[in-house]
Structures are given as C-alpha cells and as structure tokens.
PyMOL commands that place a pseudoatom at each C-alpha (Angstrom):
pseudoatom trace, name=CA, resn=MET, resi=1, chain=A, elem=C, hetatm=0, pos=[1.677, -4.370, 13.130]
pseudoatom trace, name=CA, resn=GLU, resi=2, chain=A, elem=C, hetatm=0, pos=[-2.094, -4.673, 13.146]
pseudoatom trace, name=CA, resn=GLU, resi=3, chain=A, elem=C, hetatm=0, pos=[-4.504, -2.614, 15.225]
pseudoatom trace, name=CA, resn=MET, resi=4, chain=A, elem=C, hetatm=0, pos=[-4.530, -3.777, 18.782]
pseudoatom trace, name=CA, resn=THR, resi=5, chain=A, elem=C, hetatm=0, pos=[-7.423, -4.746, 20.913]
pseudoatom trace, name=CA, resn=LYS, resi=6, chain=A, elem=C, hetatm=0, pos=[-7.937, -2.993, 24.216]
pseudoatom trace, name=CA, resn=LEU, resi=7, chain=A, elem=C, hetatm=0, pos=[-6.644, -6.101, 26.038]
pseudoatom trace, name=CA, resn=GLU, resi=8, chain=A, elem=C, hetatm=0, pos=[-3.463, -6.094, 23.915]
pseudoatom trace, name=CA, resn=PHE, resi=9, chain=A, elem=C, hetatm=0, pos=[-3.051, -2.376, 24.541]
pseudoatom trace, name=CA, resn=MET, resi=10, chain=A, elem=C, hetatm=0, pos=[-3.396, -2.786, 28.303]
pseudoatom trace, name=CA, resn=THR, resi=11, chain=A, elem=C, hetatm=0, pos=[-1.017, -5.809, 28.318]
pseudoatom trace, name=CA, resn=LEU, resi=12, chain=A, elem=C, hetatm=0, pos=[1.781, -3.629, 26.894]
pseudoatom trace, name=CA, resn=PHE, resi=13, chain=A, elem=C, hetatm=0, pos=[1.607, -1.537, 30.072]
pseudoatom trace, name=CA, resn=SER, resi=14, chain=A, elem=C, hetatm=0, pos=[1.140, -4.435, 32.506]
pseudoatom trace, name=CA, resn=HIS, resi=15, chain=A, elem=C, hetatm=0, pos=[4.810, -4.653, 33.487]
pseudoatom trace, name=CA, resn=LEU, resi=16, chain=A, elem=C, hetatm=0, pos=[4.702, -1.114, 34.954]
pseudoatom trace, name=CA, resn=PRO, resi=17, chain=A, elem=C, hetatm=0, pos=[4.072, -0.355, 38.632]
pseudoatom trace, name=CA, resn=LEU, resi=18, chain=A, elem=C, hetatm=0, pos=[0.776, 1.464, 38.039]
pseudoatom trace, name=CA, resn=ASN, resi=19, chain=A, elem=C, hetatm=0, pos=[-1.782, 2.615, 40.579]
pseudoatom trace, name=CA, resn=ASP, resi=20, chain=A, elem=C, hetatm=0, pos=[-5.515, 2.229, 40.018]
pseudoatom trace, name=CA, resn=SER, resi=21, chain=A, elem=C, hetatm=0, pos=[-5.920, 5.779, 38.773]
pseudoatom trace, name=CA, resn=GLU, resi=22, chain=A, elem=C, hetatm=0, pos=[-3.205, 5.307, 36.150]
pseudoatom trace, name=CA, resn=ILE, resi=23, chain=A, elem=C, hetatm=0, pos=[-4.686, 2.018, 35.008]
pseudoatom trace, name=CA, resn=GLU, resi=24, chain=A, elem=C, hetatm=0, pos=[-8.158, 3.594, 34.648]
pseudoatom trace, name=CA, resn=ASP, resi=25, chain=A, elem=C, hetatm=0, pos=[-6.540, 6.529, 32.717]
pseudoatom trace, name=CA, resn=LEU, resi=26, chain=A, elem=C, hetatm=0, pos=[-4.980, 4.044, 30.286]
pseudoatom trace, name=CA, resn=LYS, resi=27, chain=A, elem=C, hetatm=0, pos=[-8.264, 2.210, 29.852]
pseudoatom trace, name=CA, resn=THR, resi=28, chain=A, elem=C, hetatm=0, pos=[-10.183, 5.334, 29.058]
pseudoatom trace, name=CA, resn=ASN, resi=29, chain=A, elem=C, hetatm=0, pos=[-8.111, 8.316, 27.968]
pseudoatom trace, name=CA, resn=TYR, resi=30, chain=A, elem=C, hetatm=0, pos=[-5.049, 6.806, 26.482]
pseudoatom trace, name=CA, resn=TRP, resi=31, chain=A, elem=C, hetatm=0, pos=[-7.090, 4.081, 24.705]
pseudoatom trace, name=CA, resn=GLU, resi=32, chain=A, elem=C, hetatm=0, pos=[-9.186, 6.792, 23.175]
pseudoatom trace, name=CA, resn=ILE, resi=33, chain=A, elem=C, hetatm=0, pos=[-6.062, 8.704, 22.120]
pseudoatom trace, name=CA, resn=TYR, resi=34, chain=A, elem=C, hetatm=0, pos=[-4.826, 5.473, 20.377]
pseudoatom trace, name=CA, resn=LYS, resi=35, chain=A, elem=C, hetatm=0, pos=[-8.165, 5.009, 18.637]
pseudoatom trace, name=CA, resn=THR, resi=36, chain=A, elem=C, hetatm=0, pos=[-8.157, 8.698, 17.562]
pseudoatom trace, name=CA, resn=PHE, resi=37, chain=A, elem=C, hetatm=0, pos=[-4.759, 8.329, 15.933]
pseudoatom trace, name=CA, resn=LEU, resi=38, chain=A, elem=C, hetatm=0, pos=[-5.979, 5.238, 14.082]
pseudoatom trace, name=CA, resn=GLY, resi=39, chain=A, elem=C, hetatm=0, pos=[-9.202, 7.002, 13.046]
pseudoatom trace, name=CA, resn=ASN, resi=40, chain=A, elem=C, hetatm=0, pos=[-7.146, 9.771, 11.496]
pseudoatom trace, name=CA, resn=GLY, resi=41, chain=A, elem=C, hetatm=0, pos=[-5.175, 7.411, 9.377]
pseudoatom trace, name=CA, resn=THR, resi=42, chain=A, elem=C, hetatm=0, pos=[-2.109, 6.918, 11.509]
pseudoatom trace, name=CA, resn=ASP, resi=43, chain=A, elem=C, hetatm=0, pos=[-0.701, 3.327, 11.195]
pseudoatom trace, name=CA, resn=PRO, resi=44, chain=A, elem=C, hetatm=0, pos=[-1.053, 1.147, 14.346]
pseudoatom trace, name=CA, resn=LYS, resi=45, chain=A, elem=C, hetatm=0, pos=[2.665, 1.088, 15.118]
pseudoatom trace, name=CA, resn=THR, resi=46, chain=A, elem=C, hetatm=0, pos=[3.082, 4.823, 15.056]
pseudoatom trace, name=CA, resn=SER, resi=47, chain=A, elem=C, hetatm=0, pos=[-0.204, 5.237, 16.971]
pseudoatom trace, name=CA, resn=TRP, resi=48, chain=A, elem=C, hetatm=0, pos=[1.108, 2.927, 19.738]
pseudoatom trace, name=CA, resn=LEU, resi=49, chain=A, elem=C, hetatm=0, pos=[4.474, 4.694, 19.893]
pseudoatom trace, name=CA, resn=ALA, resi=50, chain=A, elem=C, hetatm=0, pos=[2.878, 8.119, 20.100]
pseudoatom trace, name=CA, resn=VAL, resi=51, chain=A, elem=C, hetatm=0, pos=[0.502, 6.985, 22.945]
pseudoatom trace, name=CA, resn=ARG, resi=52, chain=A, elem=C, hetatm=0, pos=[3.383, 5.284, 24.801]
pseudoatom trace, name=CA, resn=ASN, resi=53, chain=A, elem=C, hetatm=0, pos=[5.524, 8.444, 24.537]
pseudoatom trace, name=CA, resn=ILE, resi=54, chain=A, elem=C, hetatm=0, pos=[2.729, 10.714, 25.684]
pseudoatom trace, name=CA, resn=PHE, resi=55, chain=A, elem=C, hetatm=0, pos=[2.003, 8.396, 28.650]
pseudoatom trace, name=CA, resn=ALA, resi=56, chain=A, elem=C, hetatm=0, pos=[5.685, 8.296, 29.624]
pseudoatom trace, name=CA, resn=PHE, resi=57, chain=A, elem=C, hetatm=0, pos=[6.064, 12.039, 29.373]
pseudoatom trace, name=CA, resn=LYS, resi=58, chain=A, elem=C, hetatm=0, pos=[2.964, 12.774, 31.432]
pseudoatom trace, name=CA, resn=ASN, resi=59, chain=A, elem=C, hetatm=0, pos=[3.718, 10.057, 34.054]
pseudoatom trace, name=CA, resn=GLN, resi=60, chain=A, elem=C, hetatm=0, pos=[7.428, 10.496, 34.803]
pseudoatom trace, name=CA, resn=GLN, resi=61, chain=A, elem=C, hetatm=0, pos=[6.878, 9.505, 38.393]
pseudoatom trace, name=CA, resn=ILE, resi=62, chain=A, elem=C, hetatm=0, pos=[6.450, 5.937, 37.206]
pseudoatom trace, name=CA, resn=ALA, resi=63, chain=A, elem=C, hetatm=0, pos=[10.091, 5.884, 36.201]
pseudoatom trace, name=CA, resn=GLU, resi=64, chain=A, elem=C, hetatm=0, pos=[10.974, 6.908, 39.721]
pseudoatom trace, name=CA, resn=ARG, resi=65, chain=A, elem=C, hetatm=0, pos=[8.912, 4.041, 41.131]
pseudoatom trace, name=CA, resn=ILE, resi=66, chain=A, elem=C, hetatm=0, pos=[10.715, 1.608, 38.807]
pseudoatom trace, name=CA, resn=LYS, resi=67, chain=A, elem=C, hetatm=0, pos=[14.133, 3.010, 39.765]
pseudoatom trace, name=CA, resn=ASN, resi=68, chain=A, elem=C, hetatm=0, pos=[13.320, 2.803, 43.474]
pseudoatom trace, name=CA, resn=GLY, resi=69, chain=A, elem=C, hetatm=0, pos=[12.108, -0.764, 43.226]
for i in range(1, 69): cmd.bond("trace and resi %d" % i, "trace and resi %d" % (i + 1))
show_as sticks, trace
zoom trace
C-alpha cells in the first residue's frame, strides 16, 4: 500500500453516516494523525489501520447510527 492522498483518505470514510463535525475532524485532525504516523516511519497500511481504529474507538456513536439505519 502506498501513501494515500487526502482525497483517498476521506473516500475510505465516505460510506459512514458522518455529520459535518465528524467530516471536518477527519479532514483536519485524523489526516494529521495519519501524516504524523507516516512522518515517523510507520508504513502507510499500518498508519491507516491505526487512524481507522482510533477514529472508531473515539466515535462509537457512529456504529449506533449504522445499526439503527
């Protein structure tokens, strides 16, 4: 896996029922976390998985939205 662009990064979250605040948080904070992992020598796949897991853990209410339709 190669390093993602910001558009690719955001596309991976596009299937989720996100509100505007969550989308903005992804564009800024979580994108920066991804870039920080890469800048510290973490490979792109592991960087993506780490950010995805952090996002899921901190935003568990999204799972409820998915479950409730």
